[in-house]
C-alpha positions as CSV (number, residue, x, y, z in Angstrom):
1,X,84.5,109.6,141.5
2,X,84.7,107.5,138.3
3,X,81.9,107.3,135.7
4,X,81.0,103.7,136.6
5,X,80.8,104.6,140.3
6,X,78.4,107.4,139.5
7,X,76.4,105.0,137.2
8,X,76.1,102.4,140.0
9,X,74.9,105.1,142.5
10,X,72.4,106.3,139.9
11,X,71.1,102.8,139.3
12,X,70.7,102.2,143.0
13,X,68.8,105.5,143.4
14,X,66.4,104.8,140.6
15,X,65.6,101.1,141.0
16,X,64.6,98.7,143.8
17,X,66.5,95.6,144.7
18,X,64.5,93.2,142.5
19,X,64.9,95.5,139.5
20,X,68.7,95.8,140.1
21,X,69.0,92.0,140.3
22,X,67.1,91.7,137.0
23,X,69.4,94.3,135.4
24,X,72.5,92.4,136.7
25,X,71.1,89.1,135.4
26,X,70.5,90.6,132.0
27,X,74.0,92.0,131.9
28,X,75.5,88.7,132.8
29,X,73.5,87.0,130.0
30,X,75.0,89.6,127.5
31,X,78.5,89.0,128.8
32,X,78.3,85.2,128.3
33,X,76.8,85.8,124.9
34,X,73.4,84.2,125.5
35,X,71.7,87.2,123.9
36,X,73.0,87.5,120.4
37,X,70.9,90.6,119.7
38,X,72.7,92.7,122.2
39,X,76.5,93.0,122.0
40,X,78.7,94.8,124.4
41,X,80.5,97.8,122.9
42,X,83.9,97.0,121.4
43,X,86.4,99.6,122.4
44,X,88.9,98.6,119.7
45,X,87.6,101.4,117.5
46,X,88.2,103.9,120.3
47,X,91.7,102.7,120.9
48,X,92.5,102.6,117.2
49,X,90.4,105.3,115.5
50,X,92.3,105.3,112.2
51,X,92.3,101.5,111.6
52,X,91.3,100.8,108.1
53,X,90.2,104.4,107.7
54,X,91.7,105.4,104.3
55,X,90.7,106.5,100.9
56,X,92.1,105.5,97.5
57,X,93.2,108.3,95.2
58,X,91.1,108.2,92.1
59,X,94.0,109.3,89.9
60,X,96.2,106.5,88.6
61,X,99.8,106.5,89.7
62,X,102.3,108.3,87.5
63,X,104.1,105.7,85.4
64,X,107.1,107.9,84.5
65,X,108.5,111.0,86.2
66,X,107.1,114.2,84.9
67,X,110.4,116.0,85.2
68,X,111.8,114.1,82.2
69,X,108.9,115.1,80.0
70,X,109.2,118.7,81.0
71,X,113.0,118.7,80.4
72,X,112.5,117.2,76.9
73,X,110.0,119.8,75.9
74,X,112.1,122.6,77.3
75,X,115.2,121.2,75.6
76,X,113.4,121.0,72.2
77,X,112.2,124.5,72.6
78,X,115.6,125.7,73.6
79,X,117.3,124.0,70.7
80,X,114.8,125.4,68.3
81,X,115.3,128.9,69.7
82,X,119.0,128.6,69.4
83,X,118.9,127.4,65.9
84,X,116.6,130.3,64.9
85,X,119.0,132.8,66.6
86,X,122.1,131.4,64.9
87,X,120.4,131.2,61.5
88,X,119.6,134.9,61.7
89,X,123.3,135.9,62.2
């Protein structure tokens, strides 16, 4: 048995005919948008839970590759060490 079928049976067991007719009339008003205070649930968020759900990284993007900087520093240190070693010979 589906959820809506159980809901309908529950409504029928709790309310009399006049109350059910009043409930149906209220639901029809909501569906034709005569009651702007009450809106039916939009299932778009359920179908697409991650739509527009993102966060922006607070760090700015890297403007130049880090590897080049590291290579330059390592290269300078390497050349300095070699020049010290060759000067000592």
